Backbone as CSV, one residue per row, in Angstrom:
resi,resn,N_x,N_y,N_z,CA_x,CA_y,CA_z,C_x,C_y,C_z
1,UNK,55.124,269.212,60.188,54.953,270.669,59.940,53.481,271.011,60.061
2,UNK,53.222,271.929,61.059,51.951,272.267,61.207,51.401,273.391,60.280
3,UNK,50.062,273.514,60.178,49.556,274.550,59.238,48.535,275.443,60.046
4,UNK,48.554,276.808,59.694,47.326,277.637,60.222,46.852,278.292,59.024
5,UNK,45.554,277.974,58.820,44.845,278.439,57.741,45.628,278.354,56.418
6,UNK,46.035,277.077,56.321,46.726,276.844,54.914,48.188,277.237,54.848
7,UNK,48.754,277.960,56.037,50.098,278.449,56.026,50.910,277.600,56.843
8,UNK,52.184,277.102,56.406,52.995,276.155,57.143,53.506,277.004,58.265
9,UNK,53.695,276.350,59.413,54.297,276.792,60.625,55.691,275.912,60.788
10,UNK,56.859,276.582,60.606,57.931,275.945,60.631,58.430,275.712,62.179
11,UNK,59.012,274.320,62.436,59.625,273.920,63.708,61.198,274.420,63.715
12,UNK,61.626,274.210,64.880,63.158,274.719,65.004,64.031,274.129,64.064
13,UNK,63.863,272.838,63.790,64.899,272.210,62.822,64.831,272.677,61.422
14,UNK,63.326,272.871,61.111,63.095,273.509,59.721,63.528,274.944,59.529
15,UNK,63.419,275.677,60.508,63.860,277.030,60.659,65.513,277.241,60.418
16,UNK,66.114,276.160,61.283,67.440,276.147,61.064,68.104,275.931,59.667
17,UNK,67.354,275.011,58.914,67.666,274.775,57.450,67.373,275.974,56.629
18,UNK,66.364,276.608,56.922,66.127,277.764,56.149,66.992,278.923,56.548
19,UNK,67.455,279.051,57.710,68.343,280.067,58.128,69.717,279.802,57.203
20,UNK,70.075,278.474,57.287,71.385,278.054,56.509,71.152,278.570,54.960
21,UNK,69.941,277.976,54.365,69.678,278.319,53.023,69.848,279.854,52.727
22,UNK,69.161,280.654,53.531,69.209,281.944,53.409,70.560,282.736,53.601
23,UNK,71.166,282.297,54.507,72.616,282.689,54.751,73.482,282.592,53.432
24,UNK,73.350,281.464,52.801,74.002,281.145,51.647,73.580,282.186,50.512
25,UNK,72.315,282.433,50.302,71.864,283.287,49.477,72.408,284.716,49.653
26,UNK,72.468,285.108,50.956,73.013,286.234,51.329,74.491,286.523,50.984
27,UNK,75.261,285.443,51.187,76.618,285.316,50.908,76.688,285.427,49.375
28,UNK,75.908,284.820,48.528,76.013,284.915,47.177,75.778,286.409,46.587
29,UNK,74.714,286.978,47.165,74.262,288.188,46.855,75.442,289.295,47.053
30,UNK,76.065,289.107,48.234,77.091,290.047,48.557,78.341,289.871,47.812
31,UNK,78.582,288.511,47.394,79.751,288.474,46.415,79.428,288.987,45.097
32,UNK,78.231,288.892,44.454,77.737,289.376,43.407,78.076,290.989,43.394
33,UNK,77.650,291.523,44.435,77.703,293.026,44.643,78.977,293.477,44.383
34,UNK,80.151,292.829,44.772,81.525,293.215,44.693,82.070,293.258,43.294
35,UNK,81.202,292.465,42.396,81.645,292.237,41.096,81.030,293.165,40.068
36,UNK,80.224,294.145,40.618,79.353,295.054,39.784,80.359,296.285,39.383
37,UNK,80.647,296.319,38.060,81.270,297.260,37.426,80.823,297.642,36.009
38,UNK,80.990,298.784,35.673,80.610,299.163,34.223,81.462,298.225,33.320
39,UNK,80.856,297.801,32.213,81.430,296.828,31.369,81.302,295.257,31.638
40,UNK,80.754,294.985,32.796,80.624,293.542,33.150,79.492,292.944,32.508
41,UNK,79.641,291.868,31.758,78.392,291.158,31.252,77.560,290.630,32.282
42,UNK,76.278,290.674,32.240,75.485,290.155,33.329,75.559,288.609,33.348
43,UNK,75.937,287.885,32.253,76.256,286.499,32.542,77.266,286.130,33.438
44,UNK,78.355,287.131,33.702,79.314,286.912,34.636,78.905,286.567,36.094
45,UNK,77.703,287.349,36.416,76.989,286.935,37.571,76.415,285.690,37.763
46,UNK,75.800,285.246,36.620,75.192,283.855,36.732,76.373,282.688,36.922
47,UNK,77.580,283.108,36.238,78.765,281.998,36.272,79.115,282.090,37.800
48,UNK,79.154,283.179,38.421,79.458,283.260,39.921,78.585,282.588,40.801
49,UNK,77.245,282.772,40.668,76.276,282.195,41.272,76.204,280.598,41.255
50,UNK,76.521,280.291,40.001,76.662,278.825,39.830,77.765,278.118,40.438
51,UNK,78.988,278.816,40.471,80.324,278.236,41.060,79.960,278.384,42.592
52,UNK,79.296,279.275,43.153,79.203,279.373,44.647,77.981,278.216,45.109
53,UNK,77.146,277.956,44.157,76.230,276.883,44.571,76.951,275.458,44.560
54,UNK,77.858,275.351,43.714,78.775,274.148,43.593,79.459,273.975,44.877
55,UNK,80.185,275.252,45.191,81.000,275.445,46.275,80.255,275.043,47.654
56,UNK,78.955,275.515,47.900,78.234,275.214,48.987,77.542,273.940,48.830
57,UNK,77.457,273.185,47.729,76.872,271.967,47.633,75.368,272.092,47.844
58,UNK,74.795,273.148,47.107,73.320,273.486,47.190,72.749,273.519,45.840
59,UNK,71.594,273.275,45.647,70.881,273.380,44.333,70.356,274.795,44.128
60,UNK,70.546,275.394,43.030,70.053,276.752,42.659,68.494,276.383,42.564
61,UNK,67.764,277.347,43.233,66.237,277.176,43.521,65.535,277.534,42.166
62,UNK,65.956,278.378,41.457,65.199,278.897,40.264,65.254,278.068,39.003
63,UNK,66.587,277.578,38.881,66.990,276.770,37.693,66.064,275.625,37.475
64,UNK,65.319,275.785,36.448,64.419,274.622,36.054,63.005,274.817,36.565
65,UNK,62.875,275.851,37.532,61.379,276.146,37.995,60.521,276.676,37.021
66,UNK,59.544,275.801,36.650,58.595,276.128,35.584,59.407,276.535,34.252
67,UNK,60.668,275.827,34.111,61.402,275.921,32.883,62.287,277.209,32.916
68,UNK,62.366,278.021,34.045,63.522,279.007,34.038,64.830,278.556,33.878
69,UNK,65.701,279.188,33.077,66.826,278.427,32.561,68.050,278.596,33.377
70,UNK,68.115,279.729,34.308,69.239,280.193,35.036,69.048,279.990,36.401
71,UNK,70.275,280.104,37.188,70.263,280.053,38.751,69.930,281.417,39.241
72,UNK,70.290,282.447,38.494,70.010,283.873,39.125,69.017,284.552,38.142
73,UNK,68.197,285.337,38.719,67.419,286.293,37.948,68.247,287.702,38.032
74,UNK,68.417,288.239,36.818,69.377,289.620,36.802,68.586,290.507,35.856
75,UNK,68.078,291.450,36.487,67.220,292.449,35.950,67.726,293.956,35.926
76,UNK,67.862,294.523,34.767,68.631,295.881,34.664,67.782,297.050,34.427
77,UNK,67.769,297.941,35.088,67.105,299.337,34.857,65.495,299.064,34.824
78,UNK,64.878,299.238,33.580,63.454,298.917,33.509,62.964,297.651,33.794
79,UNK,63.971,296.764,33.782,63.381,295.283,34.095,63.065,295.078,35.644
80,UNK,61.893,294.541,35.931,61.577,294.415,37.205,62.086,293.168,37.926
81,UNK,61.726,292.131,37.335,62.023,290.557,37.900,62.119,289.799,36.648
82,UNK,62.864,288.682,36.986,62.978,287.514,36.173,63.785,287.818,34.824
83,UNK,64.620,288.753,34.912,65.534,289.050,33.817,66.667,287.983,33.634
84,UNK,66.875,287.779,32.410,67.834,286.638,32.090,69.138,287.212,31.988
85,UNK,70.199,286.565,32.691,71.585,286.835,32.465,72.012,286.678,30.902
86,UNK,73.049,287.618,30.419,73.269,287.596,29.116,74.622,288.232,28.717
87,UNK,74.792,288.466,27.522,76.137,289.168,27.082,76.023,290.783,27.279
88,UNK,74.910,291.209,27.692,74.579,292.603,27.884,75.526,293.106,28.964
89,UNK,76.331,294.152,28.731,77.413,294.735,29.591,76.649,295.927,30.452
90,UNK,76.878,295.928,31.581,76.391,296.973,32.561,77.075,298.346,32.162
91,UNK,76.464,299.380,32.336,76.896,300.724,32.012,76.923,301.559,33.236
92,UNK,77.762,302.586,33.280,77.803,303.600,34.476,76.394,304.212,34.456
93,UNK,75.845,304.225,35.750,74.507,304.760,35.880,73.335,303.888,35.793
94,UNK,73.606,302.571,35.452,72.374,301.466,35.552,72.129,301.184,36.864
95,UNK,71.140,300.438,37.149,70.796,299.749,38.229,70.556,298.320,38.046
96,UNK,70.938,297.363,38.985,70.833,295.892,38.473,70.288,295.223,39.850
97,UNK,69.380,294.406,39.523,68.654,293.599,40.603,69.132,292.241,40.480
98,UNK,69.443,291.429,41.584,69.768,290.112,41.615,68.754,289.578,42.419
99,UNK,68.135,288.467,42.007,67.092,287.735,42.785,67.743,286.199,42.750
100,UNK,67.842,285.701,43.900,68.676,284.473,44.117,67.860,283.482,45.257
101,UNK,68.029,282.204,44.870,67.459,281.392,45.868,68.212,279.860,45.687
102,UNK,68.346,279.256,46.847,68.844,277.968,47.014,68.074,276.982,47.773
103,UNK,68.463,275.694,47.635,67.700,274.641,48.376,68.747,273.886,49.340
104,UNK,68.388,273.799,50.641,69.231,273.140,51.588,68.311,271.991,52.093
105,UNK,68.586,270.816,51.781,67.846,269.744,52.534,66.509,269.883,52.288
106,UNK,65.995,270.319,50.996,64.547,270.429,50.920,63.840,271.784,51.300
107,UNK,64.636,272.707,51.735,64.192,274.030,52.231,64.657,275.115,51.504
108,UNK,63.920,276.188,51.153,64.380,277.126,50.318,64.828,278.303,51.021
109,UNK,65.853,279.053,50.475,66.016,280.530,50.666,65.966,281.291,49.689
110,UNK,65.352,282.629,49.670,64.985,283.525,48.602,65.131,284.867,49.113
111,UNK,65.931,285.565,48.284,66.122,286.988,48.607,66.655,287.781,47.271
112,UNK,66.450,289.039,47.408,66.698,289.920,46.311,67.193,291.442,46.823
113,UNK,68.122,291.965,45.840,68.583,293.331,46.157,68.669,293.954,44.712
114,UNK,68.800,295.223,44.994,69.020,296.091,43.529,70.176,296.959,43.985
115,UNK,71.128,297.027,43.049,72.501,297.685,43.438,72.645,298.834,42.307
116,UNK,73.397,299.863,42.624,73.847,300.789,41.594,75.049,300.300,40.968
117,UNK,75.124,300.889,39.771,76.394,300.503,38.948,77.151,301.838,38.837
118,UNK,78.179,301.973,39.464,78.946,303.329,39.524,78.041,304.443,40.270
119,UNK,78.217,305.606,39.641,77.402,306.643,40.047,76.032,306.639,39.326
120,UNK,75.099,306.938,40.023,73.666,306.895,39.634,73.035,308.139,39.876
121,UNK,71.893,308.514,39.116,71.138,309.613,39.310,70.534,309.731,40.472
122,UNK,70.322,310.983,41.010,69.648,311.146,42.356,68.220,310.519,42.411
123,UNK,67.580,310.452,41.324,66.005,309.768,41.367,66.373,308.175,41.554
124,UNK,67.239,307.685,40.777,67.670,306.250,41.087,67.942,305.945,42.343
125,UNK,68.832,306.815,42.968,69.142,306.543,44.409,68.044,306.641,45.253
126,UNK,67.128,307.610,44.985,65.926,307.515,45.879,65.063,306.384,45.846
127,UNK,64.932,306.036,44.414,64.118,304.694,44.225,64.690,303.516,45.118
128,UNK,66.065,303.403,44.889,66.630,302.140,45.685,66.303,302.312,47.088
129,UNK,66.626,303.518,47.653,66.610,303.881,49.140,65.117,303.525,49.642
130,UNK,64.116,304.077,48.946,62.678,303.824,49.378,62.309,302.614,49.377
131,UNK,62.827,301.771,48.260,62.250,300.360,48.165,62.767,299.558,49.227
132,UNK,64.098,299.760,49.558,64.787,299.051,50.582,64.098,299.496,51.941
133,UNK,63.829,300.625,52.167,63.053,301.214,53.283,61.792,300.552,53.544
134,UNK,61.095,300.429,52.466,59.804,299.827,52.457,59.837,298.285,52.922
135,UNK,61.000,297.585,52.415,61.107,296.273,52.895,61.304,296.112,54.246
136,UNK,62.119,297.041,54.855,62.626,296.914,56.236,61.326,297.233,57.140
137,UNK,60.639,298.182,56.714,59.451,298.567,57.383,58.462,297.390,57.580
138,UNK,58.306,296.858,56.390,57.241,295.813,56.349,57.725,294.505,57.097
139,UNK,59.073,294.208,57.136,59.603,293.067,57.656,59.324,293.344,59.158
140,UNK,59.437,294.492,59.687,59.552,294.789,61.176,58.166,294.597,61.808
141,UNK,57.051,294.461,61.037,55.740,294.211,61.534,55.312,292.768,61.327
142,UNK,56.356,291.832,61.006,56.011,290.478,60.903,56.205,289.763,62.208
143,UNK,55.232,290.052,63.066,55.260,289.605,64.499,53.850,288.868,64.704
144,UNK,53.852,288.001,65.553,52.723,287.162,66.033,51.747,288.221,66.697
145,UNK,50.604,288.371,66.420,49.599,289.190,66.630,49.238,290.369,65.750
146,UNK,50.225,290.493,64.859,50.066,291.355,63.655,49.239,290.605,62.655
147,UNK,49.125,291.296,61.368,48.433,290.718,60.369,49.095,290.740,58.976
148,UNK,48.713,289.944,58.119,49.156,289.948,56.767,48.885,291.378,56.037
149,UNK,47.744,291.898,56.311,47.320,293.272,55.590,48.313,294.355,56.205
150,UNK,48.844,294.206,57.358,49.546,295.244,58.087,50.867,295.251,57.210
151,UNK,51.438,294.177,56.652,52.627,294.125,55.856,52.442,294.723,54.583
152,UNK,51.252,294.397,53.910,50.831,295.042,52.718,50.625,296.525,52.798
153,UNK,50.065,296.944,53.863,49.814,298.411,54.060,51.129,299.126,54.408
154,UNK,52.152,298.549,55.078,53.314,299.342,55.193,54.095,299.595,53.732
155,UNK,54.041,298.634,53.003,54.790,298.897,51.616,53.887,299.815,50.890
156,UNK,52.678,299.889,50.879,51.867,300.704,50.164,52.009,302.089,50.578
157,UNK,51.940,302.255,51.854,52.170,303.462,52.486,53.433,304.230,51.965
158,UNK,54.562,303.481,52.101,55.878,304.048,51.737,55.826,304.477,50.205
159,UNK,55.261,303.733,49.345,55.215,303.982,47.993,54.402,305.345,47.676
160,UNK,53.244,305.456,48.341,52.412,306.497,48.123,53.056,307.786,48.803
161,UNK,53.845,307.722,49.951,54.534,308.739,50.509,55.575,309.460,49.546
162,UNK,56.292,308.464,48.876,57.217,308.838,48.040,56.864,309.072,46.452
163,UNK,55.545,308.953,46.192,54.884,308.906,44.978,55.818,308.003,43.996
164,UNK,56.140,306.804,44.375,56.564,305.933,43.591,55.428,304.759,42.955
165,UNK,55.621,304.244,41.853,54.751,303.236,41.367,54.923,301.949,42.088
166,UNK,53.906,301.293,42.433,53.848,300.001,43.005,53.631,298.943,41.712
167,UNK,54.545,297.901,41.684,54.366,296.769,40.719,53.304,295.911,41.251
168,UNK,52.068,295.890,40.822,51.109,295.104,41.559,50.843,293.713,40.911
169,UNK,51.555,293.407,39.651,51.308,292.188,39.040,52.050,291.000,39.725
170,UNK,52.931,291.275,40.595,53.752,290.301,41.271,53.693,290.494,42.584
171,UNK,53.839,289.424,43.464,53.685,289.506,44.839,54.650,288.787,45.700
172,UNK,54.859,289.000,46.983,55.517,288.229,47.881,54.798,286.948,48.098
173,UNK,55.349,286.108,49.012,54.682,284.724,49.223,55.329,284.095,50.466
174,UNK,54.593,283.082,50.949,55.247,282.160,51.806,56.406,281.439,51.246
175,UNK,57.339,280.905,52.040,58.450,280.098,51.580,58.789,278.926,52.441
176,UNK,59.126,277.919,52.158,59.597,276.743,52.853,60.154,275.513,52.294
177,UNK,59.083,274.528,52.203,59.600,273.318,51.259,59.327,273.508,49.905
178,UNK,58.449,274.644,49.591,58.299,275.108,48.189,58.805,276.369,48.068
179,UNK,59.149,276.951,46.853,59.675,278.196,46.648,58.377,279.215,46.956
180,UNK,57.277,278.863,46.496,56.056,279.651,46.450,54.998,278.993,47.378
181,UNK,54.719,279.278,48.656,53.728,278.807,49.553,52.713,279.729,49.801
182,UNK,51.653,279.432,50.487,50.766,280.533,50.899,51.499,281.205,52.092
183,UNK,51.015,282.547,52.275,49.984,283.136,51.635,50.647,284.105,50.584
184,UNK,49.863,284.534,49.675,50.478,285.665,48.698,50.363,287.033,49.509
185,UNK,51.472,287.808,49.178,51.684,289.121,49.874,51.827,290.217,49.007
186,UNK,50.710,290.879,48.583,50.758,291.964,47.668,51.387,293.150,48.333
187,UNK,51.888,294.048,47.502,52.596,295.238,48.022,51.621,296.335,48.094
188,UNK,50.392,296.097,48.252,49.266,297.023,48.454,48.154,296.322,49.026
189,UNK,47.206,297.009,49.759,46.063,296.397,50.410,45.135,296.099,49.341
190,UNK,44.861,294.862,49.048,43.763,294.505,48.085,42.411,294.116,48.752
191,UNK,41.372,294.656,48.128,40.024,294.202,48.648,39.751,292.814,48.476
192,UNK,40.495,292.023,47.591,40.392,290.692,47.375,41.152,289.741,48.325
193,UNK,41.945,290.553,49.115,42.980,289.468,49.789,42.289,289.405,51.275
194,UNK,42.104,288.173,51.647,41.504,287.861,52.976,42.739,287.966,54.118
195,UNK,42.402,288.770,55.065,43.459,289.014,56.154,43.944,287.703,56.807
196,UNK,45.056,287.808,57.387,45.542,286.522,58.177,46.309,286.986,59.345
197,UNK,45.902,286.459,60.410,46.601,286.718,61.705,48.146,286.005,61.544
198,UNK,49.134,286.740,61.938,50.382,285.970,61.760,50.732,285.243,63.050
199,UNK,51.442,284.140,62.769,51.766,283.183,63.778,53.360,282.904,63.838
200,UNK,53.950,282.826,64.904,55.286,282.597,65.075,55.551,281.222,64.414
201,UNK,56.577,281.355,63.563,56.999,280.191,62.779,56.629,280.294,61.422
202,UNK,55.795,281.167,61.030,55.568,281.229,59.480,56.997,282.145,58.928
203,UNK,57.267,281.632,57.586,58.330,282.432,57.015,57.694,282.905,55.832
204,UNK,57.822,284.317,55.623,57.352,285.168,54.378,58.430,285.795,53.628
205,UNK,58.281,285.529,52.400,59.208,286.276,51.437,58.536,287.609,51.063
206,UNK,58.874,288.622,51.724,58.329,289.874,51.455,59.334,290.593,50.404
207,UNK,58.583,291.248,49.269,59.470,291.738,48.280,58.792,292.945,47.493
208,UNK,59.160,294.131,48.068,58.590,295.244,47.452,59.207,295.504,46.060
209,UNK,58.417,295.971,45.057,58.913,296.228,43.788,58.240,297.637,43.470
210,UNK,59.022,298.663,43.309,58.564,300.126,42.992,59.505,300.587,41.676
211,UNK,58.584,301.437,41.119,59.015,302.077,39.857,59.024,303.598,39.945
212,UNK,59.763,304.206,39.111,59.578,305.733,38.930,58.542,306.217,38.088
213,UNK,57.726,305.257,37.440,56.596,305.438,36.777,55.381,304.950,37.592
214,UNK,54.388,304.332,36.740,53.095,303.903,37.230,53.075,302.538,37.657
215,UNK,54.171,301.751,37.351,54.224,300.450,37.966,53.748,299.398,37.164
216,UNK,53.024,299.772,35.976,52.437,298.701,35.029,53.672,298.073,34.364
217,UNK,53.576,296.617,34.085,54.473,296.097,33.590,53.996,295.198,32.146
218,UNK,54.997,294.862,31.417,54.717,293.833,30.477,55.812,292.703,30.472
219,UNK,55.556,291.471,29.845,56.443,290.545,29.975,57.166,290.388,28.477
220,UNK,58.411,290.334,28.433,59.122,290.389,27.102,59.062,289.106,26.406
221,UNK,59.672,289.004,25.149,59.494,287.913,24.401,60.055,286.740,24.950
222,UNK,60.957,286.650,25.818,61.474,285.509,26.337,60.621,284.691,27.258
223,UNK,59.377,285.321,27.548,58.325,284.782,28.333,58.725,284.803,29.747
224,UNK,59.627,285.658,30.360,60.000,285.657,31.706,60.150,287.126,32.187
225,UNK,61.093,287.776,31.490,61.562,289.080,31.905,60.226,290.003,31.940
226,UNK,59.941,290.841,33.177,58.978,291.693,33.318,59.734,293.101,33.446
227,UNK,59.193,293.909,32.547,59.775,295.231,32.581,58.585,296.279,32.523
228,UNK,58.967,297.406,33.093,57.885,298.518,33.099,57.450,298.915,31.812
229,UNK,56.158,299.108,31.630,55.658,299.533,30.214,56.178,300.771,29.827
230,UNK,56.308,301.763,30.651,56.550,303.048,30.529,58.119,303.310,30.438
231,UNK,59.051,302.270,30.528,60.426,302.305,30.490,61.044,302.887,31.652
232,UNK,60.433,303.049,32.743,60.819,303.794,33.999,61.793,302.714,34.811
233,UNK,62.672,303.352,35.586,63.438,302.396,36.319,62.725,301.739,37.373
234,UNK,63.141,300.513,37.744,62.350,299.755,38.634,63.427,299.044,39.700
235,UNK,62.923,298.963,41.093,63.858,298.302,42.032,63.152,297.276,42.663
236,UNK,63.877,296.176,43.147,63.297,295.042,43.680,64.123,294.648,44.903
237,UNK,63.583,294.543,46.070,64.248,294.028,47.289,63.491,293.027,48.038
238,UNK,64.010,291.963,48.526,63.269,290.824,49.082,64.350,290.173,50.325
239,UNK,63.365,290.034,51.333,63.809,289.298,52.478,62.932,288.005,52.823
240,UNK,63.708,286.946,53.238,62.832,285.963,53.823,62.737,286.176,55.315
241,UNK,61.569,286.322,55.841,61.446,286.780,57.284,60.673,285.767,57.965
242,UNK,61.201,285.488,59.220,60.587,284.529,60.000,59.708,285.393,61.110
243,UNK,58.435,285.093,61.133,57.564,285.650,61.990,57.945,285.243,63.415
244,UNK,58.145,286.197,64.363,58.557,285.857,65.747,57.482,286.120,66.640
245,UNK,57.604,285.684,67.861,56.686,286.012,69.040,56.579,287.407,69.434
246,UNK,57.950,288.078,69.408,58.026,289.459,69.855,58.832,290.256,68.890
247,UNK,59.492,289.612,67.798,60.155,290.481,66.802,60.484,289.596,65.606
248,UNK,60.461,290.243,64.396,60.707,289.422,63.213,62.196,289.230,63.032
249,UNK,62.465,288.077,62.502,63.896,287.904,62.174,64.075,287.662,60.721
250,UNK,64.974,288.396,60.016,65.405,288.455,58.730,66.427,287.246,58.512
251,UNK,66.103,286.320,57.666,66.963,285.055,57.563,68.030,285.183,56.677
252,UNK,67.901,286.069,55.680,69.027,286.247,54.670,70.004,287.513,55.110
253,UNK,70.772,286.909,55.978,71.740,287.748,56.689,72.935,286.912,57.155
């Protein structure tokens, strides 16, 4: 595996494994989506994710990672990321984020979506739509000859246009033989981030996280769940994106 400025460049065989891993993640997320109903305990989604990992004979990427105890990150309403599945039951009007990863022959897939629970408020709908649009816009510029800062700028521009808070404490990342590889991908243009020309074969986990508040977060007593300090709703969307010579490819599809 080659490197460019410390970032791994994947070959065709490695990309094929990552495509397989991410397709399994996509399938799991789609299955979880169909099980979202008011009254469903969030632990039910963990059970489904575990069952599907066994069915596909893959390893959950998150379980055991730095001690994380579950296969699935399940975050509700003001919880941004790393939420624990539990006996908590979804309610009409909630929003729920699923972040899922698997490993196929040593290569990682990683993706996230935020979904409505029944009918949700107009502002919650706007939050989900704009966060998803920020991801699609950022993914589209993951082309050789573009730059890392162009991805960061696309996400920031969308948040500022829509007057949404950017969660700055957590960032996207490279992904491949490790869940978190170089480069870090903030959802804003940071003066401390050295720009990086994008090269075909890089795989980037781009993951906008927006809130209806200011975007500041706190980590709860479980040591993992990050929630907005002001209690505002937060959305999280993530694609694993292959940088292409002429067009980006979303792998989790």
